C-alpha positions, 0 to 999 in steps of 0.5 A: 470857697468858689462855686459854679454859677449859671450866668446869662448876661444878655436879656432885653426888657420888652416893656416897663411895668407901666406898659411903655415899650423898651425893646420894640421887638421884645415880648410885652411880658419881658418886664424887669419883675417877670425877668427876675422871677423867670430867671430865678425860679424857672430857668435856675440861673444864678446871675443875669445881665439885663441890658436895658437898665439905662432906661430912666423908668427901669431905674426907677422901678429898680429903686422902688424894688429896693425900697420895698425890700424885694431887691438888695444892692450888693456891696460888691456890685449887682442887685440880689432878687431871691436867688439870682443876681441882676447885673445892670447893663445897656446895649448901645449902637455905635456908628461913628465915622470909623465904622463900615456899618452899625455895631452893637456893644454891651456895657455893664456897671456895678451899682445903680448910681454908676448906671444913673451917671451913664444914663445922664451921659447918654442924654444929648448923645442919644435921641431916645434913652427910653428905648433899647439898642439906640444909636449913640452919637459919639465915637466908639473909643469915647464910649469905651473911656466913659465905661471905664471911668464908671468902673464898667465892663465893655463887651462887643455884642454878637460879633458875627451877626450879619447885621449890627455887629463888629465883624458882620458889617461894622469893620472891614477886617480888624476891631482896631478900626473902631475900638481901643483893643485894650479897653475891651473886656470880652466879646460875645459870640452870638448864636451862629458861632462858637469858640472854634469858629471865632478862634480863626481870628488871631486878634480875638485870642486875647479876649474871653468869650461869652455866650449869652441868650440875647433873649427877646422873650421869657422862654429864650432866657438861658438858651445860651449861657456860661458857667462861672467859677466865683466865690459869690454872684457879684459884679466884682466876682464877675469881673474877676471871672472874666479876667481869670483872676485869683482862681475865678474863671469861665468854666464852660460856655454853653451855646447853640450848635451854630447850625441852629442859629439864624445866620449860620450859612449864607441863605436865600432871603425868600426860601432860606435855601443854603447858597453854596456858590458865592458867584450865584446871582439867583437862588436855584430853588426859587429864583430870588436874587437876595441872599444874607451872608452867613457867619460861616462864610464871613469867617472864611473871609476873616480867617488868619489863624489856624491855632486850635482853641485847645492851644489857646487854653479856652474853656470847653464850648458845649453845644447846647440844645434848648428845650424849645428846640426838642421835637415833640416837647410842647408847652404842657409837657415842658410844664410837667418837667418843670413841675417835677425838676423845678428848673430848666438847668436841672432838666438839661444838665442833671435829671437822671434818664430814668427820672425823666422817663417817669415824666415824659415819653421815651422819644422825648427822653431820647432827644434830651439825652442825645442833646447832652451827648452831642448826638443830634443832627440838624437842619442848618439855619440861615437868612433869619430862620433858626435851624432845626433838630432833625 
């Protein structure tokens, strides 16, 4: 019988267990062991994708965990730790002769042996396999073909982010400039967009949408995620849910309100003032002359369709406000909530209002309940600065 599972498929490793860097900008506490523990026991996730599993030392760590009996490799793909399934992933940078700019993509494999074969294939095509998100000296289409040869999933990452993404600077207008559209399994929306915004581009109507955290710290795991309908949390079931096969499905996407994202609107790089006039040469607030183009403005350039997401039969996109964005909710208060309700998923989705009032102030409860109902207002983010709850 199918159940609903919380799934976040984009989590970075900051360091190996020996202390070697993997994602340079990732927190040192982001070891594979800490990620699994945080996701299972604090966040309440059922499935996570760790996208630096191509690193040889990480593969060795996972093999050791299996030998010690702490992790089990599942027959249908994925590694089981406590009550969470790890999906083996890798983030790769494509910048071949067809790209306008670098593009990040996510690839996932069912078994350690498949990931090992992929890591071996990367050798000679990548300068440093021990780091995350490195440039691949190979065409995007050849990468797609290799992923499919190894029974993997291919998913362009945070597709509208101004830097290192498919539509940010990677292509002029169409994904077909770089990739074989038939070898894409889904696309990841990123923090500054949602389903309604993405569906303005007709070529995306063929693909499922994923909303993932892109976590660079333990706290940011599950700031975006999806609920999947599956029989079991395995790679095979994940693949079926993404494809919508045999009753498996994406039930809902949970993501930041795009206004909370770091790149929602075109903004001044110095003072983060939103730039409404595209012809401005200097920021009216501070006089700075460099702006970062927002996802909102980039989509205006790309829009070619006005069909609503409901007409395309998309699952609902629920605007999420992670607990770290809730005003007055500091680390000590959050720890009290976790102690009482066990996981953040329970706090965000399930805890009754009266039960929340037994633990925290009325003001914080009000913010949490308004977040559930979509009644909060925001200061919009841009130029690398997150938005805020007002």
